[in-house]
PDB file of N, CA, C and O in Angstrom:
ATOM      1  N   MET A   1     -13.823  -6.002   1.080  1.00  0.00           N
ATOM      2  CA  MET A   1     -14.079  -4.796   0.651  1.00  0.00           C
ATOM      3  C   MET A   1     -12.914  -4.234  -0.608  1.00  0.00           C
ATOM      4  O   MET A   1     -11.729  -4.569  -0.582  1.00  0.00           O
ATOM      5  N   ARG A   2     -13.386  -3.524  -1.449  1.00  0.00           N
ATOM      6  CA  ARG A   2     -12.456  -3.383  -2.580  1.00  0.00           C
ATOM      7  C   ARG A   2     -11.406  -2.224  -2.516  1.00  0.00           C
ATOM      8  O   ARG A   2     -11.830  -1.159  -2.067  1.00  0.00           O
ATOM      9  N   VAL A   3     -10.381  -2.268  -2.819  1.00  0.00           N
ATOM     10  CA  VAL A   3      -9.443  -1.219  -2.605  1.00  0.00           C
ATOM     11  C   VAL A   3      -8.534  -0.944  -4.047  1.00  0.00           C
ATOM     12  O   VAL A   3      -8.061  -1.860  -4.719  1.00  0.00           O
ATOM     13  N   GLN A   4      -8.406   0.422  -4.349  1.00  0.00           N
ATOM     14  CA  GLN A   4      -7.594   0.682  -5.699  1.00  0.00           C
ATOM     15  C   GLN A   4      -6.182   0.985  -4.899  1.00  0.00           C
ATOM     16  O   GLN A   4      -6.068   1.709  -3.910  1.00  0.00           O
ATOM     17  N   LEU A   5      -5.181   0.287  -5.537  1.00  0.00           N
ATOM     18  CA  LEU A   5      -3.715   0.677  -5.031  1.00  0.00           C
ATOM     19  C   LEU A   5      -2.968   1.174  -6.334  1.00  0.00           C
ATOM     20  O   LEU A   5      -3.293   0.943  -7.499  1.00  0.00           O
ATOM     21  N   ARG A   6      -2.072   1.787  -5.948  1.00  0.00           N
ATOM     22  CA  ARG A   6      -1.276   3.037  -6.646  1.00  0.00           C
ATOM     23  C   ARG A   6       0.039   2.702  -6.094  1.00  0.00           C
ATOM     24  O   ARG A   6       0.258   2.562  -4.891  1.00  0.00           O
ATOM     25  N   TYR A   7       1.056   2.557  -7.200  1.00  0.00           N
ATOM     26  CA  TYR A   7       2.335   2.429  -6.634  1.00  0.00           C
ATOM     27  C   TYR A   7       3.286   3.416  -7.426  1.00  0.00           C
ATOM     28  O   TYR A   7       3.088   3.586  -8.629  1.00  0.00           O
ATOM     29  N   PHE A   8       4.329   4.077  -6.762  1.00  0.00           N
ATOM     30  CA  PHE A   8       4.942   5.219  -7.380  1.00  0.00           C
ATOM     31  C   PHE A   8       6.452   5.108  -7.395  1.00  0.00           C
ATOM     32  O   PHE A   8       6.952   4.410  -6.514  1.00  0.00           O
ATOM     33  N   ALA A   9       7.260   5.707  -8.286  1.00  0.00           N
ATOM     34  CA  ALA A   9       8.825   5.635  -8.495  1.00  0.00           C
ATOM     35  C   ALA A   9       9.209   4.002  -8.200  1.00  0.00           C
ATOM     36  O   ALA A   9       8.530   3.093  -8.678  1.00  0.00           O
ATOM     37  N   SER A  10      10.226   3.803  -7.466  1.00  0.00           N
ATOM     38  CA  SER A  10      10.984   2.526  -7.527  1.00  0.00           C
ATOM     39  C   SER A  10       9.572   1.179  -7.133  1.00  0.00           C
ATOM     40  O   SER A  10       9.345   0.142  -7.757  1.00  0.00           O
ATOM     41  N   LEU A  11       8.940   1.666  -6.045  1.00  0.00           N
ATOM     42  CA  LEU A  11       7.679   0.713  -5.978  1.00  0.00           C
ATOM     43  C   LEU A  11       6.770   0.527  -7.405  1.00  0.00           C
ATOM     44  O   LEU A  11       6.231  -0.551  -7.654  1.00  0.00           O
ATOM     45  N   ARG A  12       6.680   1.495  -8.155  1.00  0.00           N
ATOM     46  CA  ARG A  12       5.952   0.904  -9.340  1.00  0.00           C
ATOM     47  C   ARG A  12       6.889  -0.086 -10.304  1.00  0.00           C
ATOM     48  O   ARG A  12       6.477  -1.033 -10.973  1.00  0.00           O
ATOM     49  N   GLU A  13       8.240   0.386 -10.194  1.00  0.00           N
ATOM     50  CA  GLU A  13       8.974  -0.579 -11.361  1.00  0.00           C
ATOM     51  C   GLU A  13       9.050  -2.057 -10.771  1.00  0.00           C
ATOM     52  O   GLU A  13       9.136  -2.991 -11.568  1.00  0.00           O
ATOM     53  N   ALA A  14       9.019  -2.303  -9.363  1.00  0.00           N
ATOM     54  CA  ALA A  14       8.957  -3.520  -8.481  1.00  0.00           C
ATOM     55  C   ALA A  14       7.587  -4.610  -8.863  1.00  0.00           C
ATOM     56  O   ALA A  14       7.525  -5.797  -9.183  1.00  0.00           O
ATOM     57  N   LEU A  15       6.496  -3.448  -8.626  1.00  0.00           N
ATOM     58  CA  LEU A  15       5.115  -3.845  -8.481  1.00  0.00           C
ATOM     59  C   LEU A  15       4.169  -3.721  -9.476  1.00  0.00           C
ATOM     60  O   LEU A  15       3.189  -4.461  -9.567  1.00  0.00           O
ATOM     61  N   GLY A  16       4.533  -2.426 -10.546  1.00  0.00           N
ATOM     62  CA  GLY A  16       3.640  -2.218 -11.314  1.00  0.00           C
ATOM     63  C   GLY A  16       2.886  -1.030 -11.032  1.00  0.00           C
ATOM     64  O   GLY A  16       3.016  -0.362 -10.007  1.00  0.00           O
ATOM     65  N   PRO A  17       2.096  -0.788 -11.974  1.00  0.00           N
ATOM     66  CA  PRO A  17       1.512   0.716 -11.787  1.00  0.00           C
ATOM     67  C   PRO A  17       0.331   0.483 -10.418  1.00  0.00           C
ATOM     68  O   PRO A  17       0.175   1.362  -9.570  1.00  0.00           O
ATOM     69  N   GLY A  18      -0.307  -0.618 -10.398  1.00  0.00           N
ATOM     70  CA  GLY A  18      -1.194  -0.894  -9.370  1.00  0.00           C
ATOM     71  C   GLY A  18      -2.246  -1.672  -9.874  1.00  0.00           C
ATOM     72  O   GLY A  18      -2.245  -2.155 -11.006  1.00  0.00           O
ATOM     73  N   GLU A  19      -3.141  -1.799  -9.051  1.00  0.00           N
ATOM     74  CA  GLU A  19      -4.184  -2.794  -9.115  1.00  0.00           C
ATOM     75  C   GLU A  19      -5.604  -2.503  -8.333  1.00  0.00           C
ATOM     76  O   GLU A  19      -5.630  -1.655  -7.441  1.00  0.00           O
ATOM     77  N   THR A  20      -6.705  -3.189  -8.678  1.00  0.00           N
ATOM     78  CA  THR A  20      -7.663  -3.005  -7.690  1.00  0.00           C
ATOM     79  C   THR A  20      -8.103  -4.466  -7.143  1.00  0.00           C
ATOM     80  O   THR A  20      -8.444  -5.419  -7.844  1.00  0.00           O
ATOM     81  N   ILE A  21      -8.015  -4.424  -5.723  1.00  0.00           N
ATOM     82  CA  ILE A  21      -8.118  -5.462  -5.118  1.00  0.00           C
ATOM     83  C   ILE A  21      -9.359  -5.981  -4.252  1.00  0.00           C
ATOM     84  O   ILE A  21      -9.782  -5.106  -3.497  1.00  0.00           O
ATOM     85  N   ASP A  22      -9.962  -7.057  -4.193  1.00  0.00           N
ATOM     86  CA  ASP A  22     -11.001  -7.204  -3.384  1.00  0.00           C
ATOM     87  C   ASP A  22      -9.955  -7.704  -2.071  1.00  0.00           C
ATOM     88  O   ASP A  22      -8.965  -8.416  -2.241  1.00  0.00           O
ATOM     89  N   TRP A  23     -10.306  -7.288  -1.051  1.00  0.00           N
ATOM     90  CA  TRP A  23      -9.603  -7.690   0.385  1.00  0.00           C
ATOM     91  C   TRP A  23     -10.520  -7.837   1.601  1.00  0.00           C
ATOM     92  O   TRP A  23     -11.464  -7.122   1.937  1.00  0.00           O
ATOM     93  N   GLU A  24     -10.044  -8.882   2.153  1.00  0.00           N
ATOM     94  CA  GLU A  24     -11.056  -9.195   3.328  1.00  0.00           C
ATOM     95  C   GLU A  24     -10.130  -9.312   4.604  1.00  0.00           C
ATOM     96  O   GLU A  24      -9.571 -10.363   4.917  1.00  0.00           O
ATOM     97  N   PRO A  25     -10.017  -8.047   5.358  1.00  0.00           N
ATOM     98  CA  PRO A  25      -8.823  -8.247   6.633  1.00  0.00           C
ATOM     99  C   PRO A  25      -9.582  -9.155   7.314  1.00  0.00           C
ATOM    100  O   PRO A  25     -10.759  -9.440   7.094  1.00  0.00           O
ATOM    101  N   SER A  26      -8.590  -9.757   8.454  1.00  0.00           N
ATOM    102  CA  SER A  26      -8.680 -10.611   9.369  1.00  0.00           C
ATOM    103  C   SER A  26      -9.169  -9.895  10.633  1.00  0.00           C
ATOM    104  O   SER A  26      -9.858 -10.470  11.475  1.00  0.00           O
ATOM    105  N   GLY A  27      -8.798  -8.659  10.727  1.00  0.00           N
ATOM    106  CA  GLY A  27      -9.059  -7.732  11.547  1.00  0.00           C
ATOM    107  C   GLY A  27      -9.296  -6.456  11.287  1.00  0.00           C
ATOM    108  O   GLY A  27      -9.682  -6.399  10.120  1.00  0.00           O
ATOM    109  N   PRO A  28      -9.265  -5.297  11.811  1.00  0.00           N
ATOM    110  CA  PRO A  28      -9.436  -4.041  11.587  1.00  0.00           C
ATOM    111  C   PRO A  28      -8.509  -3.360  10.282  1.00  0.00           C
ATOM    112  O   PRO A  28      -7.285  -3.276  10.174  1.00  0.00           O
ATOM    113  N   ALA A  29      -9.580  -2.922   9.363  1.00  0.00           N
ATOM    114  CA  ALA A  29      -9.061  -2.758   7.896  1.00  0.00           C
ATOM    115  C   ALA A  29      -8.217  -1.368   8.094  1.00  0.00           C
ATOM    116  O   ALA A  29      -8.784  -0.306   8.349  1.00  0.00           O
ATOM    117  N   THR A  30      -6.845  -1.490   7.954  1.00  0.00           N
ATOM    118  CA  THR A  30      -5.840  -0.209   8.414  1.00  0.00           C
ATOM    119  C   THR A  30      -4.810  -0.405   7.194  1.00  0.00           C
ATOM    120  O   THR A  30      -4.529  -1.496   6.697  1.00  0.00           O
ATOM    121  N   VAL A  31      -4.335   0.753   6.829  1.00  0.00           N
ATOM    122  CA  VAL A  31      -3.018   0.508   6.064  1.00  0.00           C
ATOM    123  C   VAL A  31      -1.780  -0.242   6.463  1.00  0.00           C
ATOM    124  O   VAL A  31      -0.930  -0.689   5.693  1.00  0.00           O
ATOM    125  N   GLY A  32      -1.795  -0.317   7.757  1.00  0.00           N
ATOM    126  CA  GLY A  32      -0.789  -1.577   8.144  1.00  0.00           C
ATOM    127  C   GLY A  32      -1.116  -2.879   7.845  1.00  0.00           C
ATOM    128  O   GLY A  32      -0.359  -3.608   7.202  1.00  0.00           O
ATOM    129  N   ALA A  33      -2.276  -3.252   8.300  1.00  0.00           N
ATOM    130  CA  ALA A  33      -3.063  -4.411   7.852  1.00  0.00           C
ATOM    131  C   ALA A  33      -2.802  -4.914   6.199  1.00  0.00           C
ATOM    132  O   ALA A  33      -2.217  -5.886   5.721  1.00  0.00           O
ATOM    133  N   LEU A  34      -3.359  -4.035   5.741  1.00  0.00           N
ATOM    134  CA  LEU A  34      -2.907  -3.706   4.177  1.00  0.00           C
ATOM    135  C   LEU A  34      -1.562  -4.222   3.562  1.00  0.00           C
ATOM    136  O   LEU A  34      -1.379  -5.131   2.752  1.00  0.00           O
ATOM    137  N   ARG A  35      -0.714  -3.419   4.150  1.00  0.00           N
ATOM    138  CA  ARG A  35       0.764  -3.604   3.972  1.00  0.00           C
ATOM    139  C   ARG A  35       1.135  -5.185   4.120  1.00  0.00           C
ATOM    140  O   ARG A  35       1.660  -5.976   3.336  1.00  0.00           O
ATOM    141  N   HIS A  36       0.692  -5.303   5.320  1.00  0.00           N
ATOM    142  CA  HIS A  36       1.324  -6.725   5.878  1.00  0.00           C
ATOM    143  C   HIS A  36       0.550  -7.823   4.844  1.00  0.00           C
ATOM    144  O   HIS A  36       1.129  -8.782   4.333  1.00  0.00           O
ATOM    145  N   TRP A  37      -0.610  -7.548   4.681  1.00  0.00           N
ATOM    146  CA  TRP A  37      -1.506  -8.477   3.600  1.00  0.00           C
ATOM    147  C   TRP A  37      -0.708  -8.517   2.020  1.00  0.00           C
ATOM    148  O   TRP A  37      -0.705  -9.514   1.298  1.00  0.00           O
ATOM    149  N   LEU A  38      -0.138  -7.378   1.730  1.00  0.00           N
ATOM    150  CA  LEU A  38       0.274  -7.586   0.377  1.00  0.00           C
ATOM    151  C   LEU A  38       1.907  -7.867   0.497  1.00  0.00           C
ATOM    152  O   LEU A  38       2.443  -8.104  -0.586  1.00  0.00           O
ATOM    153  N   ARG A  39       2.523  -7.872   1.327  1.00  0.00           N
ATOM    154  CA  ARG A  39       3.962  -8.553   1.702  1.00  0.00           C
ATOM    155  C   ARG A  39       3.698 -10.008   1.466  1.00  0.00           C
ATOM    156  O   ARG A  39       4.403 -10.589   0.640  1.00  0.00           O
ATOM    157  N   ALA A  40       2.723 -10.682   2.126  1.00  0.00           N
ATOM    158  CA  ALA A  40       2.544 -12.053   2.115  1.00  0.00           C
ATOM    159  C   ALA A  40       1.873 -12.743   0.657  1.00  0.00           C
ATOM    160  O   ALA A  40       1.458 -13.895   0.527  1.00  0.00           O
ATOM    161  N   ARG A  41       1.908 -11.761  -0.276  1.00  0.00           N
ATOM    162  CA  ARG A  41       1.196 -11.840  -1.565  1.00  0.00           C
ATOM    163  C   ARG A  41       2.783 -12.610  -2.575  1.00  0.00           C
ATOM    164  O   ARG A  41       2.819 -13.614  -3.288  1.00  0.00           O
ATOM    165  N   SER A  42       3.809 -11.694  -2.241  1.00  0.00           N
ATOM    166  CA  SER A  42       4.758 -11.831  -3.237  1.00  0.00           C
ATOM    167  C   SER A  42       6.020 -11.590  -2.728  1.00  0.00           C
ATOM    168  O   SER A  42       6.161 -10.980  -1.668  1.00  0.00           O
ATOM    169  N   THR A  43       7.048 -12.050  -3.440  1.00  0.00           N
ATOM    170  CA  THR A  43       8.110 -11.936  -2.965  1.00  0.00           C
ATOM    171  C   THR A  43       8.974 -10.494  -3.217  1.00  0.00           C
ATOM    172  O   THR A  43       9.981 -10.116  -2.618  1.00  0.00           O
ATOM    173  N   ALA A  44       8.244  -9.837  -4.289  1.00  0.00           N
ATOM    174  CA  ALA A  44       8.559  -8.589  -4.575  1.00  0.00           C
ATOM    175  C   ALA A  44       8.060  -7.403  -3.736  1.00  0.00           C
ATOM    176  O   ALA A  44       8.553  -6.311  -3.451  1.00  0.00           O
ATOM    177  N   ALA A  45       6.763  -8.090  -3.410  1.00  0.00           N
ATOM    178  CA  ALA A  45       6.390  -6.912  -2.329  1.00  0.00           C
ATOM    179  C   ALA A  45       6.741  -7.090  -0.903  1.00  0.00           C
ATOM    180  O   ALA A  45       6.448  -6.202  -0.103  1.00  0.00           O
ATOM    181  N   ALA A  46       7.486  -8.420  -0.431  1.00  0.00           N
ATOM    182  CA  ALA A  46       8.012  -8.308   0.886  1.00  0.00           C
ATOM    183  C   ALA A  46       9.053  -7.774   0.646  1.00  0.00           C
ATOM    184  O   ALA A  46       9.581  -7.489   1.721  1.00  0.00           O
ATOM    185  N   GLU A  47       9.788  -7.408  -0.361  1.00  0.00           N
ATOM    186  CA  GLU A  47      10.685  -6.731  -0.493  1.00  0.00           C
ATOM    187  C   GLU A  47      10.884  -5.460  -0.592  1.00  0.00           C
ATOM    188  O   GLU A  47      11.922  -4.865  -0.302  1.00  0.00           O
ATOM    189  N   VAL A  48       9.848  -4.993  -1.023  1.00  0.00           N
ATOM    190  CA  VAL A  48       9.941  -3.135  -1.393  1.00  0.00           C
ATOM    191  C   VAL A  48       8.709  -2.652  -0.264  1.00  0.00           C
ATOM    192  O   VAL A  48       8.676  -1.477   0.098  1.00  0.00           O
ATOM    193  N   LEU A  49       7.788  -3.574   0.215  1.00  0.00           N
ATOM    194  CA  LEU A  49       7.157  -3.049   1.494  1.00  0.00           C
ATOM    195  C   LEU A  49       7.308  -3.442   2.769  1.00  0.00           C
ATOM    196  O   LEU A  49       6.570  -3.328   3.748  1.00  0.00           O
ATOM    197  N   GLY A  50       8.599  -4.027   2.586  1.00  0.00           N
ATOM    198  CA  GLY A  50       9.009  -4.365   4.296  1.00  0.00           C
ATOM    199  C   GLY A  50       8.833  -3.706   5.567  1.00  0.00           C
ATOM    200  O   GLY A  50       8.753  -2.478   5.539  1.00  0.00           O
ATOM    201  N   THR A  51       8.764  -4.256   6.592  1.00  0.00           N
ATOM    202  CA  THR A  51       8.994  -3.204   7.802  1.00  0.00           C
ATOM    203  C   THR A  51       9.931  -2.810   7.951  1.00  0.00           C
ATOM    204  O   THR A  51       9.894  -2.246   9.045  1.00  0.00           O
ATOM    205  N   GLY A  52      11.196  -2.686   7.382  1.00  0.00           N
ATOM    206  CA  GLY A  52      12.169  -1.911   7.541  1.00  0.00           C
ATOM    207  C   GLY A  52      12.795  -1.024   6.467  1.00  0.00           C
ATOM    208  O   GLY A  52      13.795  -0.308   6.513  1.00  0.00           O
ATOM    209  N   ARG A  53      11.803  -1.308   5.351  1.00  0.00           N
ATOM    210  CA  ARG A  53      11.618  -0.111   4.163  1.00  0.00           C
ATOM    211  C   ARG A  53      10.628   0.980   4.600  1.00  0.00           C
ATOM    212  O   ARG A  53       9.478   0.958   5.039  1.00  0.00           O
ATOM    213  N   SER A  54      11.665   2.103   4.260  1.00  0.00           N
ATOM    214  CA  SER A  54      10.796   3.515   4.498  1.00  0.00           C
ATOM    215  C   SER A  54       9.626   3.909   3.206  1.00  0.00           C
ATOM    216  O   SER A  54       9.991   4.546   2.218  1.00  0.00           O
ATOM    217  N   VAL A  55       8.507   3.535   3.344  1.00  0.00           N
ATOM    218  CA  VAL A  55       7.520   3.697   2.347  1.00  0.00           C
ATOM    219  C   VAL A  55       6.705   4.752   2.783  1.00  0.00           C
ATOM    220  O   VAL A  55       6.380   4.881   3.964  1.00  0.00           O
ATOM    221  N   ARG A  56       6.400   5.423   1.994  1.00  0.00           N
ATOM    222  CA  ARG A  56       5.291   6.727   2.325  1.00  0.00           C
ATOM    223  C   ARG A  56       3.851   6.348   1.917  1.00  0.00           C
ATOM    224  O   ARG A  56       3.759   5.923   0.766  1.00  0.00           O
ATOM    225  N   VAL A  57       2.918   6.405   2.500  1.00  0.00           N
ATOM    226  CA  VAL A  57       1.542   6.207   1.935  1.00  0.00           C
ATOM    227  C   VAL A  57       0.202   7.237   2.359  1.00  0.00           C
ATOM    228  O   VAL A  57      -0.124   7.791   3.409  1.00  0.00           O
ATOM    229  N   ALA A  58      -0.403   7.183   0.935  1.00  0.00           N
ATOM    230  CA  ALA A  58      -1.524   8.063   0.967  1.00  0.00           C
ATOM    231  C   ALA A  58      -2.931   7.502   0.883  1.00  0.00           C
ATOM    232  O   ALA A  58      -3.035   6.541   0.121  1.00  0.00           O
ATOM    233  N   VAL A  59      -4.073   7.907   1.524  1.00  0.00           N
ATOM    234  CA  VAL A  59      -5.102   7.236   1.383  1.00  0.00           C
ATOM    235  C   VAL A  59      -6.268   8.237   0.720  1.00  0.00           C
ATOM    236  O   VAL A  59      -6.671   9.179   1.402  1.00  0.00           O
ATOM    237  N   ASP A  60      -6.740   8.039  -0.473  1.00  0.00           N
ATOM    238  CA  ASP A  60      -7.828   9.036  -0.855  1.00  0.00           C
ATOM    239  C   ASP A  60      -6.876  10.247  -0.999  1.00  0.00           C
ATOM    240  O   ASP A  60      -7.564  11.262  -0.900  1.00  0.00           O
ATOM    241  N   LEU A  61      -5.685  10.528  -1.176  1.00  0.00           N
ATOM    242  CA  LEU A  61      -4.951  11.316  -1.492  1.00  0.00           C
ATOM    243  C   LEU A  61      -4.288  12.410  -0.309  1.00  0.00           C
ATOM    244  O   LEU A  61      -3.674  13.456  -0.518  1.00  0.00           O
ATOM    245  N   ASP A  62      -4.621  11.815   0.894  1.00  0.00           N
ATOM    246  CA  ASP A  62      -4.251  12.219   2.147  1.00  0.00           C
ATOM    247  C   ASP A  62      -3.040  11.455   2.953  1.00  0.00           C
ATOM    248  O   ASP A  62      -3.206  10.283   3.290  1.00  0.00           O
ATOM    249  N   MET A  63      -2.060  12.011   3.195  1.00  0.00           N
ATOM    250  CA  MET A  63      -0.829  11.288   3.909  1.00  0.00           C
ATOM    251  C   MET A  63      -1.549  10.306   4.980  1.00  0.00           C
ATOM    252  O   MET A  63      -2.568  10.746   5.512  1.00  0.00           O
ATOM    253  N   ALA A  64      -1.170   9.209   5.283  1.00  0.00           N
ATOM    254  CA  ALA A  64      -1.448   8.334   6.067  1.00  0.00           C
ATOM    255  C   ALA A  64      -0.498   7.479   7.039  1.00  0.00           C
ATOM    256  O   ALA A  64       0.719   7.600   6.892  1.00  0.00           O
ATOM    257  N   SER A  65      -0.848   6.883   7.722  1.00  0.00           N
ATOM    258  CA  SER A  65       0.093   6.219   9.079  1.00  0.00           C
ATOM    259  C   SER A  65      -0.359   4.794   8.711  1.00  0.00           C
ATOM    260  O   SER A  65      -1.319   4.509   7.995  1.00  0.00           O
ATOM    261  N   GLU A  66       0.486   3.953   9.315  1.00  0.00           N
ATOM    262  CA  GLU A  66       0.097   2.440   9.327  1.00  0.00           C
ATOM    263  C   GLU A  66      -1.390   2.036  10.124  1.00  0.00           C
ATOM    264  O   GLU A  66      -1.965   0.971   9.899  1.00  0.00           O
ATOM    265  N   ASP A  67      -1.893   3.049  11.068  1.00  0.00           N
ATOM    266  CA  ASP A  67      -3.165   2.787  11.802  1.00  0.00           C
ATOM    267  C   ASP A  67      -4.102   3.616  11.228  1.00  0.00           C
ATOM    268  O   ASP A  67      -5.097   3.844  11.915  1.00  0.00           O
ATOM    269  N   THR A  68      -4.011   4.288   9.792  1.00  0.00           N
ATOM    270  CA  THR A  68      -5.229   4.854   9.431  1.00  0.00           C
ATOM    271  C   THR A  68      -6.180   3.667   9.130  1.00  0.00           C
ATOM    272  O   THR A  68      -5.882   2.550   8.707  1.00  0.00           O
ATOM    273  N   PRO A  69      -7.429   4.188   9.456  1.00  0.00           N
ATOM    274  CA  PRO A  69      -8.466   3.216   8.787  1.00  0.00           C
ATOM    275  C   PRO A  69      -8.578   3.137   7.264  1.00  0.00           C
ATOM    276  O   PRO A  69      -8.254   4.130   6.613  1.00  0.00           O
ATOM    277  N   LEU A  70      -8.969   2.139   6.704  1.00  0.00           N
ATOM    278  CA  LEU A  70      -9.479   1.981   5.539  1.00  0.00           C
ATOM    279  C   LEU A  70     -11.201   1.440   5.179  1.00  0.00           C
ATOM    280  O   LEU A  70     -11.872   0.555   5.709  1.00  0.00           O
ATOM    281  N   ARG A  71     -11.491   2.305   4.166  1.00  0.00           N
ATOM    282  CA  ARG A  71     -12.938   1.752   3.714  1.00  0.00           C
ATOM    283  C   ARG A  71     -13.040   1.527   2.294  1.00  0.00           C
ATOM    284  O   ARG A  71     -12.379   1.887   1.320  1.00  0.00           O
ATOM    285  N   ASP A  72     -14.115   0.792   2.479  1.00  0.00           N
ATOM    286  CA  ASP A  72     -14.397   0.360   1.140  1.00  0.00           C
ATOM    287  C   ASP A  72     -14.371   1.310  -0.363  1.00  0.00           C
ATOM    288  O   ASP A  72     -15.117   2.277  -0.515  1.00  0.00           O
ATOM    289  N   GLY A  73     -13.526   0.913  -1.262  1.00  0.00           N
ATOM    290  CA  GLY A  73     -13.519   2.013  -2.144  1.00  0.00           C
ATOM    291  C   GLY A  73     -12.461   2.920  -2.283  1.00  0.00           C
ATOM    292  O   GLY A  73     -12.342   3.771  -3.164  1.00  0.00           O
ATOM    293  N   ALA A  74     -11.408   2.591  -0.995  1.00  0.00           N
ATOM    294  CA  ALA A  74     -10.286   3.520  -0.724  1.00  0.00           C
ATOM    295  C   ALA A  74      -9.799   3.556  -1.907  1.00  0.00           C
ATOM    296  O   ALA A  74     -10.233   2.766  -2.746  1.00  0.00           O
ATOM    297  N   GLU A  75      -8.645   4.612  -2.280  1.00  0.00           N
ATOM    298  CA  GLU A  75      -7.531   4.539  -3.007  1.00  0.00           C
ATOM    299  C   GLU A  75      -6.266   4.706  -2.356  1.00  0.00           C
ATOM    300  O   GLU A  75      -5.900   5.847  -2.073  1.00  0.00           O
ATOM    301  N   VAL A  76      -5.510   3.655  -2.067  1.00  0.00           N
ATOM    302  CA  VAL A  76      -4.135   3.926  -1.240  1.00  0.00           C
ATOM    303  C   VAL A  76      -2.953   3.737  -2.184  1.00  0.00           C
ATOM    304  O   VAL A  76      -2.858   2.659  -2.772  1.00  0.00           O
ATOM    305  N   ALA A  77      -2.128   4.606  -2.362  1.00  0.00           N
ATOM    306  CA  ALA A  77      -0.963   4.921  -3.075  1.00  0.00           C
ATOM    307  C   ALA A  77       0.366   4.880  -2.132  1.00  0.00           C
ATOM    308  O   ALA A  77       0.557   5.554  -1.119  1.00  0.00           O
ATOM    309  N   PHE A  78       1.085   4.083  -2.620  1.00  0.00           N
ATOM    310  CA  PHE A  78       2.329   3.781  -1.716  1.00  0.00           C
ATOM    311  C   PHE A  78       3.738   4.199  -2.837  1.00  0.00           C
ATOM    312  O   PHE A  78       3.914   3.893  -4.016  1.00  0.00           O
ATOM    313  N   PHE A  79       4.583   5.006  -1.889  1.00  0.00           N
ATOM    314  CA  PHE A  79       5.476   5.784  -2.833  1.00  0.00           C
ATOM    315  C   PHE A  79       7.041   5.666  -1.770  1.00  0.00           C
ATOM    316  O   PHE A  79       6.838   5.282  -0.618  1.00  0.00           O
ATOM    317  N   PRO A  80       8.130   5.902  -2.061  1.00  0.00           N
ATOM    318  CA  PRO A  80       9.249   5.972  -1.334  1.00  0.00           C
ATOM    319  C   PRO A  80       9.159   7.630  -0.819  1.00  0.00           C
ATOM    320  O   PRO A  80       8.621   8.499  -1.505  1.00  0.00           O
ATOM    321  N   PRO A  81       9.712   7.849   0.354  1.00  0.00           N
ATOM    322  CA  PRO A  81       9.980   8.939   1.017  1.00  0.00           C
ATOM    323  C   PRO A  81       9.966  10.220   0.141  1.00  0.00           C
ATOM    324  O   PRO A  81       9.186  11.172   0.146  1.00  0.00           O
ATOM    325  N   VAL A  82      11.247   9.914  -0.736  1.00  0.00           N
ATOM    326  CA  VAL A  82      11.284  11.194  -1.874  1.00  0.00           C
ATOM    327  C   VAL A  82      11.311  10.673  -3.186  1.00  0.00           C
ATOM    328  O   VAL A  82      11.924   9.676  -3.569  1.00  0.00           O
ATOM    329  N   THR A  83      10.468  11.567  -3.957  1.00  0.00           N
ATOM    330  CA  THR A  83      10.502  11.110  -5.453  1.00  0.00           C
ATOM    331  C   THR A  83      10.787  12.308  -6.250  1.00  0.00           C
ATOM    332  O   THR A  83      10.548  13.388  -5.710  1.00  0.00           O
ATOM    333  N   GLY A  84      11.178  12.304  -7.242  1.00  0.00           N
ATOM    334  CA  GLY A  84      11.527  13.186  -8.038  1.00  0.00           C
ATOM    335  C   GLY A  84      10.611  13.492  -9.314  1.00  0.00           C
ATOM    336  O   GLY A  84       9.948  12.502  -9.624  1.00  0.00           O
ATOM    337  N   GLY A  85      10.444  14.377  -9.967  1.00  0.00           N
ATOM    338  CA  GLY A  85       9.539  14.838 -10.932  1.00  0.00           C
ATOM    339  C   GLY A  85      10.041  15.504 -12.299  1.00  0.00           C
ATOM    340  O   GLY A  85       9.223  15.900 -13.130  1.00  0.00           O
TER     341      GLY A  85
END
């Protein structure tokens, strides 16, 4: 499945603006499974997306939780709980 990733605020500083990935989940395709997979890809992702870190997620512009299902072509945005503008 192809997923568009977007990172904002401090996550953008650590991981860049985002990327499009081809991801083949080993189980159900959920936000939590994607976050787990991303943490395994790099030390920077493991640090900023770690289980103890407070990170908000939106899927296709709607707020999401760890068990939100993902579909092919979804846009997934990660950001800290409070961002300024």
